[in-house]
TORKOL-4160 file (C-alpha; in steps of 0.2 Angstrom, whole numbers, padded with zeros to 4 digits, m for minus):
285
<pt num="1" X="0082" Y="0358" Z="m0021"/>
<pt num="2" X="0081" Y="0339" Z="m0021"/>
<pt num="3" X="0098" Y="0338" Z="m0013"/>
<pt num="4" X="0094" Y="0350" Z="0000"/>
<pt num="5" X="0078" Y="0341" Z="0005"/>
<pt num="6" X="0087" Y="0324" Z="0006"/>
<pt num="7" X="0100" Y="0332" Z="0016"/>
<pt num="8" X="0087" Y="0340" Z="0028"/>
<pt num="9" X="0078" Y="0323" Z="0031"/>
<pt num="10" X="0094" Y="0314" Z="0034"/>
<pt num="11" X="0099" Y="0327" Z="0046"/>
<pt num="12" X="0082" Y="0326" Z="0055"/>
<pt num="13" X="0083" Y="0307" Z="0056"/>
<pt num="14" X="0100" Y="0308" Z="0064"/>
<pt num="15" X="0094" Y="0321" Z="0076"/>
<pt num="16" X="0080" Y="0311" Z="0082"/>
<pt num="17" X="0092" Y="0296" Z="0086"/>
<pt num="18" X="0104" Y="0308" Z="0095"/>
<pt num="19" X="0090" Y="0315" Z="0106"/>
<pt num="20" X="0084" Y="0298" Z="0111"/>
<pt num="21" X="0101" Y="0294" Z="0118"/>
<pt num="22" X="0102" Y="0311" Z="0126"/>
<pt num="23" X="0086" Y="0308" Z="0135"/>
<pt num="24" X="0092" Y="0291" Z="0141"/>
<pt num="25" X="0105" Y="0299" Z="0151"/>
<pt num="26" X="0093" Y="0307" Z="0162"/>
<pt num="27" X="0084" Y="0291" Z="0167"/>
<pt num="28" X="0087" Y="0282" Z="0184"/>
<pt num="29" X="0095" Y="0297" Z="0192"/>
<pt num="30" X="0109" Y="0298" Z="0178"/>
<pt num="31" X="0112" Y="0280" Z="0178"/>
<pt num="32" X="0107" Y="0280" Z="0159"/>
<pt num="33" X="0123" Y="0289" Z="0155"/>
<pt num="34" X="0132" Y="0273" Z="0149"/>
<pt num="35" X="0119" Y="0272" Z="0134"/>
<pt num="36" X="0126" Y="0288" Z="0127"/>
<pt num="37" X="0144" Y="0284" Z="0132"/>
<pt num="38" X="0142" Y="0268" Z="0121"/>
<pt num="39" X="0136" Y="0279" Z="0107"/>
<pt num="40" X="0150" Y="0290" Z="0109"/>
<pt num="41" X="0163" Y="0276" Z="0109"/>
<pt num="42" X="0155" Y="0269" Z="0093"/>
<pt num="43" X="0155" Y="0286" Z="0085"/>
<pt num="44" X="0174" Y="0287" Z="0089"/>
<pt num="45" X="0178" Y="0270" Z="0082"/>
<pt num="46" X="0168" Y="0273" Z="0066"/>
<pt num="47" X="0175" Y="0291" Z="0063"/>
<pt num="48" X="0193" Y="0284" Z="0066"/>
<pt num="49" X="0189" Y="0270" Z="0054"/>
<pt num="50" X="0184" Y="0283" Z="0041"/>
<pt num="51" X="0200" Y="0293" Z="0043"/>
<pt num="52" X="0211" Y="0277" Z="0042"/>
<pt num="53" X="0202" Y="0272" Z="0026"/>
<pt num="54" X="0203" Y="0290" Z="0018"/>
<pt num="55" X="0222" Y="0290" Z="0022"/>
<pt num="56" X="0225" Y="0273" Z="0015"/>
<pt num="57" X="0214" Y="0277" Z="m0001"/>
<pt num="58" X="0226" Y="0292" Z="m0004"/>
<pt num="59" X="0241" Y="0281" Z="m0003"/>
<pt num="60" X="0247" Y="0283" Z="0015"/>
<pt num="61" X="0248" Y="0268" Z="0027"/>
<pt num="62" X="0246" Y="0270" Z="0046"/>
<pt num="63" X="0251" Y="0258" Z="0060"/>
<pt num="64" X="0234" Y="0251" Z="0066"/>
<pt num="65" X="0239" Y="0244" Z="0083"/>
<pt num="66" X="0243" Y="0261" Z="0092"/>
<pt num="67" X="0227" Y="0269" Z="0085"/>
<pt num="68" X="0216" Y="0254" Z="0091"/>
<pt num="69" X="0224" Y="0254" Z="0108"/>
<pt num="70" X="0220" Y="0273" Z="0109"/>
<pt num="71" X="0202" Y="0270" Z="0104"/>
<pt num="72" X="0199" Y="0255" Z="0116"/>
<pt num="73" X="0208" Y="0261" Z="0131"/>
<pt num="74" X="0201" Y="0279" Z="0131"/>
<pt num="75" X="0185" Y="0276" Z="0140"/>
<pt num="76" X="0190" Y="0266" Z="0154"/>
<pt num="77" X="0205" Y="0277" Z="0157"/>
<pt num="78" X="0194" Y="0293" Z="0157"/>
<pt num="79" X="0181" Y="0284" Z="0168"/>
<pt num="80" X="0194" Y="0281" Z="0182"/>
<pt num="81" X="0207" Y="0295" Z="0180"/>
<pt num="82" X="0198" Y="0309" Z="0170"/>
<pt num="83" X="0209" Y="0321" Z="0159"/>
<pt num="84" X="0225" Y="0312" Z="0166"/>
<pt num="85" X="0218" Y="0296" Z="0159"/>
<pt num="86" X="0215" Y="0303" Z="0142"/>
<pt num="87" X="0233" Y="0311" Z="0142"/>
<pt num="88" X="0241" Y="0295" Z="0147"/>
<pt num="89" X="0231" Y="0285" Z="0134"/>
<pt num="90" X="0236" Y="0297" Z="0120"/>
<pt num="91" X="0254" Y="0299" Z="0125"/>
<pt num="92" X="0257" Y="0280" Z="0126"/>
<pt num="93" X="0248" Y="0277" Z="0109"/>
<pt num="94" X="0259" Y="0290" Z="0101"/>
<pt num="95" X="0275" Y="0283" Z="0109"/>
<pt num="96" X="0270" Y="0266" Z="0102"/>
<pt num="97" X="0268" Y="0273" Z="0085"/>
<pt num="98" X="0286" Y="0280" Z="0087"/>
<pt num="99" X="0292" Y="0263" Z="0093"/>
<pt num="100" X="0285" Y="0254" Z="0077"/>
<pt num="101" X="0294" Y="0267" Z="0067"/>
<pt num="102" X="0310" Y="0263" Z="0077"/>
<pt num="103" X="0310" Y="0244" Z="0077"/>
<pt num="104" X="0300" Y="0240" Z="0061"/>
<pt num="105" X="0311" Y="0246" Z="0045"/>
<pt num="106" X="0295" Y="0244" Z="0034"/>
<pt num="107" X="0287" Y="0259" Z="0043"/>
<pt num="108" X="0292" Y="0275" Z="0035"/>
<pt num="109" X="0293" Y="0292" Z="0043"/>
<pt num="110" X="0277" Y="0298" Z="0033"/>
<pt num="111" X="0267" Y="0283" Z="0040"/>
<pt num="112" X="0273" Y="0286" Z="0058"/>
<pt num="113" X="0268" Y="0304" Z="0057"/>
<pt num="114" X="0251" Y="0300" Z="0049"/>
<pt num="115" X="0248" Y="0287" Z="0063"/>
<pt num="116" X="0251" Y="0300" Z="0076"/>
<pt num="117" X="0240" Y="0312" Z="0066"/>
<pt num="118" X="0225" Y="0300" Z="0067"/>
<pt num="119" X="0227" Y="0298" Z="0085"/>
<pt num="120" X="0227" Y="0317" Z="0087"/>
<pt num="121" X="0212" Y="0319" Z="0075"/>
<pt num="122" X="0199" Y="0313" Z="0077"/>
<pt num="123" X="0203" Y="0301" Z="0092"/>
<pt num="124" X="0209" Y="0314" Z="0104"/>
<pt num="125" X="0195" Y="0327" Z="0102"/>
<pt num="126" X="0182" Y="0314" Z="0104"/>
<pt num="127" X="0191" Y="0308" Z="0120"/>
<pt num="128" X="0189" Y="0326" Z="0126"/>
<pt num="129" X="0170" Y="0324" Z="0123"/>
<pt num="130" X="0170" Y="0308" Z="0134"/>
<pt num="131" X="0180" Y="0317" Z="0147"/>
<pt num="132" X="0167" Y="0332" Z="0147"/>
<pt num="133" X="0152" Y="0320" Z="0150"/>
<pt num="134" X="0161" Y="0311" Z="0164"/>
<pt num="135" X="0166" Y="0327" Z="0173"/>
<pt num="136" X="0152" Y="0339" Z="0169"/>
<pt num="137" X="0137" Y="0329" Z="0163"/>
<pt num="138" X="0129" Y="0332" Z="0146"/>
<pt num="139" X="0125" Y="0350" Z="0146"/>
<pt num="140" X="0142" Y="0357" Z="0141"/>
<pt num="141" X="0144" Y="0344" Z="0127"/>
<pt num="142" X="0127" Y="0348" Z="0121"/>
<pt num="143" X="0130" Y="0367" Z="0120"/>
<pt num="144" X="0145" Y="0363" Z="0110"/>
<pt num="145" X="0136" Y="0351" Z="0098"/>
<pt num="146" X="0120" Y="0361" Z="0096"/>
<pt num="147" X="0129" Y="0378" Z="0093"/>
<pt num="148" X="0140" Y="0370" Z="0080"/>
<pt num="149" X="0126" Y="0360" Z="0071"/>
<pt num="150" X="0114" Y="0374" Z="0070"/>
<pt num="151" X="0127" Y="0387" Z="0065"/>
<pt num="152" X="0132" Y="0375" Z="0051"/>
<pt num="153" X="0115" Y="0371" Z="0046"/>
<pt num="154" X="0109" Y="0390" Z="0045"/>
<pt num="155" X="0125" Y="0394" Z="0036"/>
<pt num="156" X="0122" Y="0381" Z="0023"/>
<pt num="157" X="0104" Y="0386" Z="0020"/>
<pt num="158" X="0108" Y="0405" Z="0020"/>
<pt num="159" X="0123" Y="0403" Z="0009"/>
<pt num="160" X="0113" Y="0392" Z="m0003"/>
<pt num="161" X="0099" Y="0405" Z="m0003"/>
<pt num="162" X="0109" Y="0421" Z="m0004"/>
<pt num="163" X="0125" Y="0416" Z="m0012"/>
<pt num="164" X="0138" Y="0430" Z="m0014"/>
<pt num="165" X="0156" Y="0430" Z="m0012"/>
<pt num="166" X="0166" Y="0414" Z="m0006"/>
<pt num="167" X="0177" Y="0415" Z="0009"/>
<pt num="168" X="0190" Y="0402" Z="0005"/>
<pt num="169" X="0185" Y="0395" Z="m0013"/>
<pt num="170" X="0201" Y="0384" Z="m0014"/>
<pt num="171" X="0198" Y="0375" Z="0002"/>
<pt num="172" X="0179" Y="0375" Z="0004"/>
<pt num="173" X="0170" Y="0381" Z="m0012"/>
<pt num="174" X="0152" Y="0382" Z="m0005"/>
<pt num="175" X="0156" Y="0394" Z="0010"/>
<pt num="176" X="0150" Y="0412" Z="0008"/>
<pt num="177" X="0152" Y="0427" Z="0019"/>
<pt num="178" X="0133" Y="0429" Z="0020"/>
<pt num="179" X="0131" Y="0411" Z="0026"/>
<pt num="180" X="0145" Y="0412" Z="0039"/>
<pt num="181" X="0139" Y="0429" Z="0046"/>
<pt num="182" X="0121" Y="0422" Z="0048"/>
<pt num="183" X="0128" Y="0406" Z="0055"/>
<pt num="184" X="0133" Y="0416" Z="0070"/>
<pt num="185" X="0115" Y="0418" Z="0075"/>
<pt num="186" X="0113" Y="0399" Z="0073"/>
<pt num="187" X="0127" Y="0397" Z="0085"/>
<pt num="188" X="0119" Y="0408" Z="0099"/>
<pt num="189" X="0102" Y="0400" Z="0094"/>
<pt num="190" X="0109" Y="0382" Z="0096"/>
<pt num="191" X="0116" Y="0386" Z="0114"/>
<pt num="192" X="0099" Y="0394" Z="0119"/>
<pt num="193" X="0089" Y="0379" Z="0113"/>
<pt num="194" X="0100" Y="0368" Z="0125"/>
<pt num="195" X="0096" Y="0381" Z="0139"/>
<pt num="196" X="0077" Y="0380" Z="0135"/>
<pt num="197" X="0076" Y="0361" Z="0134"/>
<pt num="198" X="0087" Y="0356" Z="0148"/>
<pt num="199" X="0087" Y="0371" Z="0160"/>
<pt num="200" X="0070" Y="0379" Z="0158"/>
<pt num="201" X="0059" Y="0364" Z="0153"/>
<pt num="202" X="0068" Y="0354" Z="0160"/>
<pt num="203" X="0069" Y="0338" Z="0150"/>
<pt num="204" X="0077" Y="0323" Z="0157"/>
<pt num="205" X="0096" Y="0323" Z="0156"/>
<pt num="206" X="0111" Y="0319" Z="0166"/>
<pt num="207" X="0116" Y="0337" Z="0172"/>
<pt num="208" X="0131" Y="0337" Z="0184"/>
<pt num="209" X="0133" Y="0355" Z="0179"/>
<pt num="210" X="0119" Y="0368" Z="0175"/>
<pt num="211" X="0125" Y="0385" Z="0170"/>
<pt num="212" X="0110" Y="0393" Z="0178"/>
<pt num="213" X="0117" Y="0387" Z="0194"/>
<pt num="214" X="0135" Y="0390" Z="0191"/>
<pt num="215" X="0133" Y="0407" Z="0184"/>
<pt num="216" X="0116" Y="0413" Z="0192"/>
<pt num="217" X="0117" Y="0431" Z="0186"/>
<pt num="218" X="0124" Y="0430" Z="0169"/>
<pt num="219" X="0120" Y="0412" Z="0162"/>
<pt num="220" X="0108" Y="0419" Z="0148"/>
<pt num="221" X="0122" Y="0430" Z="0142"/>
<pt num="222" X="0135" Y="0416" Z="0144"/>
<pt num="223" X="0124" Y="0404" Z="0133"/>
<pt num="224" X="0123" Y="0418" Z="0119"/>
<pt num="225" X="0141" Y="0423" Z="0120"/>
<pt num="226" X="0148" Y="0405" Z="0120"/>
<pt num="227" X="0136" Y="0400" Z="0106"/>
<pt num="228" X="0142" Y="0414" Z="0095"/>
<pt num="229" X="0160" Y="0410" Z="0099"/>
<pt num="230" X="0157" Y="0391" Z="0095"/>
<pt num="231" X="0150" Y="0397" Z="0078"/>
<pt num="232" X="0166" Y="0405" Z="0074"/>
<pt num="233" X="0177" Y="0390" Z="0081"/>
<pt num="234" X="0166" Y="0377" Z="0072"/>
<pt num="235" X="0169" Y="0386" Z="0055"/>
<pt num="236" X="0188" Y="0384" Z="0058"/>
<pt num="237" X="0185" Y="0366" Z="0062"/>
<pt num="238" X="0175" Y="0364" Z="0046"/>
<pt num="239" X="0189" Y="0373" Z="0035"/>
<pt num="240" X="0202" Y="0362" Z="0044"/>
<pt num="241" X="0193" Y="0346" Z="0039"/>
<pt num="242" X="0191" Y="0353" Z="0021"/>
<pt num="243" X="0209" Y="0356" Z="0020"/>
<pt num="244" X="0213" Y="0338" Z="0025"/>
<pt num="245" X="0201" Y="0332" Z="0012"/>
<pt num="246" X="0209" Y="0343" Z="m0001"/>
<pt num="247" X="0226" Y="0336" Z="0004"/>
<pt num="248" X="0220" Y="0318" Z="0003"/>
<pt num="249" X="0211" Y="0321" Z="m0014"/>
<pt num="250" X="0194" Y="0316" Z="m0008"/>
<pt num="251" X="0177" Y="0325" Z="m0007"/>
<pt num="252" X="0170" Y="0316" Z="0008"/>
<pt num="253" X="0178" Y="0305" Z="0021"/>
<pt num="254" X="0165" Y="0291" Z="0017"/>
<pt num="255" X="0147" Y="0290" Z="0010"/>
<pt num="256" X="0140" Y="0282" Z="0026"/>
<pt num="257" X="0127" Y="0296" Z="0028"/>
<pt num="258" X="0123" Y="0298" Z="0010"/>
<pt num="259" X="0121" Y="0316" Z="0005"/>
<pt num="260" X="0129" Y="0321" Z="0021"/>
<pt num="261" X="0145" Y="0311" Z="0017"/>
<pt num="262" X="0153" Y="0302" Z="0031"/>
<pt num="263" X="0151" Y="0303" Z="0050"/>
<pt num="264" X="0168" Y="0312" Z="0051"/>
<pt num="265" X="0161" Y="0325" Z="0039"/>
<pt num="266" X="0147" Y="0329" Z="0051"/>
<pt num="267" X="0159" Y="0330" Z="0066"/>
<pt num="268" X="0172" Y="0341" Z="0059"/>
<pt num="269" X="0164" Y="0357" Z="0066"/>
<pt num="270" X="0158" Y="0349" Z="0082"/>
<pt num="271" X="0176" Y="0343" Z="0086"/>
<pt num="272" X="0183" Y="0360" Z="0087"/>
<pt num="273" X="0168" Y="0366" Z="0097"/>
<pt num="274" X="0171" Y="0352" Z="0109"/>
<pt num="275" X="0189" Y="0357" Z="0112"/>
<pt num="276" X="0184" Y="0376" Z="0114"/>
<pt num="277" X="0170" Y="0371" Z="0127"/>
<pt num="278" X="0183" Y="0360" Z="0136"/>
<pt num="279" X="0194" Y="0375" Z="0138"/>
<pt num="280" X="0179" Y="0386" Z="0144"/>
<pt num="281" X="0175" Y="0373" Z="0157"/>
<pt num="282" X="0192" Y="0373" Z="0164"/>
<pt num="283" X="0191" Y="0392" Z="0166"/>
<pt num="284" X="0174" Y="0390" Z="0175"/>
<pt num="285" X="0177" Y="0375" Z="0186"/>
């Protein structure tokens, strides 16, 4: 019980900070967006640091220079060129990792592949998040994040309260069928909270795209269906991160957030949700 309460209060504190940055984006006719962008850049840098540290702790080395170039160059490239800038940045960074392997005999094949993996996870998905805010404003990203977070939270509390059969005990021993099924409601609920706060209220936010305008006849159904789909996708993202940690022989990526583990431990489900939402937006726009 003590662990659950500590986890809850830590999560609420992080949520308050996040909401503050979100509201800033709506100030001065959307000119407050750079504040949130700066937070997203910092999150990307720290999550990447956590992954590098976890990999090294498990005995793998990575080539730092291509990864640093990817993190540093992504935002300006995305700002000027959108998805093309993101693809070019990631492509050049991976090619650089290959070049280090070719010309530096100390770099092994495993190290080169691990360097490319870090660029693809978590750098690339967080770059997609930056691109979404640049092209569409905050609402699509918030739908992805809110649906994933509320789905994860409700699945955690429901699974802890109900218990029952585990889904993949060898990968993630705490996940149950009951928690995951109830988590679908959390996904839809998270998406509807974004709708209520930023389309009905509406609270200040940089909203380049509003789904009530884009889909005037079906936007409520859209929010519910996308939120439910994100709950499923985010569960896969959580399992993917759990498998990575199993392979690396660690429990959490770090202990930066106390009982929540590391920042990357909180982003695992959101990362997949962001990728899913990016695909949805490409079909809609």
